[in-house]
N, C-alpha and C positions, 0 to 999 in steps of 0.2 A: 504493499499500500504506500510505498515511498512516493509515488507520483500522483496520488489521488488528488492532492491539492491543485496540481497543474491541470489535471483533467476537469476538476470542478470549475476552475477559472475559464478554461476553453469552452466548456459546455454552457456555463453561465452567459458568456458573451454571445455564443451561438443562439441562445434563447432570448437575447436582448434583455437581460436582467442585470441590474446593478447589485452590488454587494448588499446594499440596504434592502432592496426588494427581496432578494433571496433569503436574507435573515428574517424579514417580516413574515414570509411564508412559513418559515421553520419555527418561528417563535423564539429566536435567539438574537444576540446583538451582531451588528455588522462587523465588530472587531473579531468575533469568533470566526467569521467567514474569511476575513483578511488573514488571520493566523493560519487557516488551512492552506490558503493559496500561497502563502510565503513558506510553507513547509514547517512551521513552528509546531503545529499540532495537527491532529487528524479528527475527522468527525466521530462522534459517539456512535456506537453500533446501532442505537435506536433511531439515528437520523439517516441511515443508509437507504432504507426503502422510501421515505419521503423525498430524499434527494433524487432518487431514480425517477420518481414520478414528476417532480418539478422539471428535471432536466431531460425528460423523455428518453431515457436509456434504461437498460436492464442493470441489475446489480453487478452482473459479471462484466458488463461494458464499463461501468463506473470504476470497478476495481481492477480492470485491465484484461478481463477475459471476454469471450463471446458466447452467447447462447440465446435461444428463443424461449420466451415464457408466455404461456396463455394465462389470461387474467380473468378467471370466472367471476371473481369478486367485482371487477369492473363492469362486467355484463349485468350483474345483479343490480348494482347501483344505478347504472344507466336506465334499466327498466323502471326502477322506482322513480327516478328523476323525471323520466318522460311521461310517466303515468301517475304522478303524485296524487292527483285528484281521486284516484280509486281507493286510496288507503287512508287510515286514520291520521289526522293532522299532527298530533303530537308524535306519533311514531315516525312520520315523515320528517319532522323537524330533527328528531334525534338521528335519523339516518343521514340526513343532509349534513348535519354537524360532523358525523363520523366520516362521511365521504370526503369532506374538506380536510380532515385530519389525516386520512389515509392517502389522499391525493392533493397535497398542498400545491397551490399554483394552478389548479384546474379551474378555469373560469366558468365552465358550465356548472360545476358543483358549487362554486362561490355564488353564482346567480341563484341557484336553487336554494342555498342556505339563506341568502338575503331575503328571498321571497317567503320562506317558511318562518323566519324570525318576525317578519311583518305580520303574517297570519296569526302567530302566537300572541303577539301584542294586541292585535285587533280583537281577538276573541276575549282575552282576559279583561280588557278595558271595560267590557259591558257586563261583567259578572259581579265582582266584589270590589269595593273601594280600596281595600288593602293591596289589590293587584296593580294599582297605579304605578308605583315605583318599578315593579317588574316590567310593566308594559313599556315604560319609557326607556328602560335599560335595553329591552329587545329592539326598540326602534333605533336606538343609537348603534347597536350592533349591526342592524340591517343596513343603515346608512354607510357605516364603515366598510362593510363587505361589498356593498354596491359600488362605492368609490374605488375599491381595489379593481373591480371589473372595468369600470369606466376609464381608469387611468392606464390599465395595462393590457386590455383585451383589444384585439383587432377585428374580432367577429362583430359586424354591425348589428346582427340580430341580438346577440347577448348584451352588447353595450346599450341598446335601446331598452331592453328589459331592465337592465340595472339602472338606467336613468329614470325610467318610469317608477321603479321601486323606491329609489331615493327621493323622488319628487313627492310621492304620496306619503312617505314616512315624514318628510318635513311638513307637509300640509297637516297631517294627523297630529303632529306635536307642536303645531302653531308656529312653525318657523317659516312664515309665509314668504319672506324675501328670498330665503334659500330655496324654497320650492320653485319659485319663479325662475331662479337661475338654472335649475335643472330643466324646467320646461323649455327654456330658450336653447337648450342643447339639442333638442329634437330637430332632425332635418325637415325641410319644407316638403310638403306632399308632392310627389312627382306628378306632372301633368298627365302622363300616360301610364296607367296601371295595367297589370296583367289581365284583369277582367275586361278592361276597355279594348285591349289588343285582341282578346279572344272574341269579343263581341263583333269586331270588324271582320274577323276571319270565318266565323261560323255561319252556317246557312240552315234554313228549314227547321226541322224539329230540334236539331242540336242547338241552334241559336235560341229557340224558345225555352228549352231546358236551361240553358246557361243564364238567360235573362231572369227566369224564375228563381234560380239560385242566388243571383245578385239581389233580387227583391226580397227574398227570404232572409238573407243576411242583413239587409237594411232594416227589415222589420224587427229582427232580433236585436240589432244594435239600438233601435229606437226604444224597445222595451227596457233594455239595460240602462239607457240614459234616463228614462222615467224613474226607474228604480233608484237611481242616485238621488232623486229629488225627495223620495219619501222614506228610504230605509234609515233606521235608527232614530226617527223622529218621534217625539213624545207628545206633541201638540198638533191640533188640526189647523195648521196654518193654511192659508188659501192656496199657496203653491203646492202644498202636500196633497190636498184633496183634489186639486185640478189634475195633478200628475196621476193619481190613482184612478180617477174617473176617466181621464183621457186614454190611458193605456188600456184599461178594460174595454172601453168603447171601441177602440181601434181593433183590438183582437177579435171582438165579437162581430165587428163589421166585416173583417177580412174572412172570417170563418163562420158564415151564417148558418151552416149545417151543424155547428157545435163539435165538429171533428178537429179539436185543437191540437192533438198529438203533443209535440214537445212544448207547445205554448200552455199546456196545463201547468207546467212548472211556473211560468210567469203569473198565471192566474192564482196559483197557490201563494206566491209571494205577495200579490196584491191583497189577498184576504187575510194573510198573516199580519200584514201591516195594519189593515183595518181593525183586526181584532186587538192588536196591541194598543192602538190609539184609543179604542173604547175602554180597555182596561185602565189606562191612565185617566180617562174621563169618569170612570166609576160605573159605566153602563155594562154590567156583566152579562145581562141578557143578550144584548146585541153582540158583545164580544164572543160569546159562546156560539151564537148562530154563524158568525163569520168563520169561526174555527171549523164548524161543521162543513161549510163550503170549501174552506181551505183543504180539509182532509179528503173531500170528494175529489178535488182536482189532483191532490197528491196521490191518491189511490190510482187514478187514471194514468197519471204520469208513470207511476211505479209499474203498472200493468204494461205500459208501452215499452219499458226497458226490457221486459221479458217477451214481448210480442214480436212476431215476424211481420205483422202488418203495419208498416211504418210509412204508408203513403197517404198524403193529404187527398181529400176528395173534392175540395173546393177548386174552382177553375183557375185561380191565380197560381196555385202551387201544385197542381195535379200531376206534375211530372217529377216531383221531388220525393226521394226516399229519405226519411228523417234519421239523423244520428241523435238520439235523445240525450246522450252524455256530452253534448257540445253546445248547450244553451247558456251556460254561465257558471258563476261560482256560487258562494253561499250567501244567503240573505237571512240575517238574524238567526232564528232557530232552524230554518229550513235549509238544509245543506244538500248540494248536489253530490259532494264527495261522500263516499261511503266505504265501509269495509265489506265483509261478507254478508252483513245483514241487509235485507231488502230495503230499498229506499223508503217505502211507506212505513215499515216497522220502525225505522230510525226516526222518522218524523214524529210518530206517536210517542216514542221514548222521550223525545225532547219536550213534548208537551207535559210530560209527567215529571220532568226534572228541572227545566229552566225556571229560574226564580220568578220571572214576570208572570207566569201562569199560576202561581201559588194561590191567589185570591179565588180562583175558580175551582180548585180541586175538591172542595167539599160539596159542590153543587151537583144535584142529581143530573141536570141536563149536560154538564161537563162529563160526568162519569158515563153517561149514555153514549157519548161519542166513541167509546172504546168497546161497546158491546157488539 
């Protein structure tokens, strides 16, 4: 291992890393890296594998030999990272944190961890007041990891994810000026998109199907935008009620036959929000009725996930086959992400455990929702 310091230096420069950046990824001081490269010391054995992953070589190559190694662990982590929404949120946070420890310097995993740190803070903020310091700590971690991606990653897709994540973290923690700085980092929208190019090239039925897909995506984006106006609100402000009423009216106008498919999820979100507003107003009768409607839409969405019939019957979208797991993230108690438990069962569990529904649990009409 006499030449390991020189190899570290060469590989560090090849990967466009400073001594400070390499040290930051390893959780050590830059002076330790300098001593390696000068031949004064050698890395601790516990740092060999992290070094190989940062420098994109095998252990044998770092130490002077040559071999090929298959990394089943990497494949496992990639699968979790790419499909994080399928799994339990806390489990995914722990796995993302472990992935960054095992593969320091991997910007994909850093982006994943930053996102999961934000989700953890976001959830805990609305549970108990003592969670506030924890939430703020997670937000700061998320911003720090996002900045590591922004500063060092050349993949535009990952950088944009990191910029977005840092921006919403700053917004969440009321660092509004900082949030605006991140917003200004986003590139201008390109005048010609892939969808527009496809629209020019396609003809006949293919063109109609493509246009339906664009319209479907736009409708889903509209619903997600309305959601931002009412989620986590506790008072019936005019903009809140208009957003709820408008989103519901648009969905029901577009699908006059009531075959809402994936938009059952959006309707569930609407009625969950209505129920929570009524709970804050003290109208428990109306809140329970809204929860009944929410559960009905939740059940139909849950059935859709298991169904093979995923085609809209309305004329606007009659050529589209729906992917029901692609409609959005979580809204208050109603989560798209799930573990092995069916979506509908998870929704019912949250009604029985979330603090906001506690005033309803002794009511007979609330208990009847679960019969």
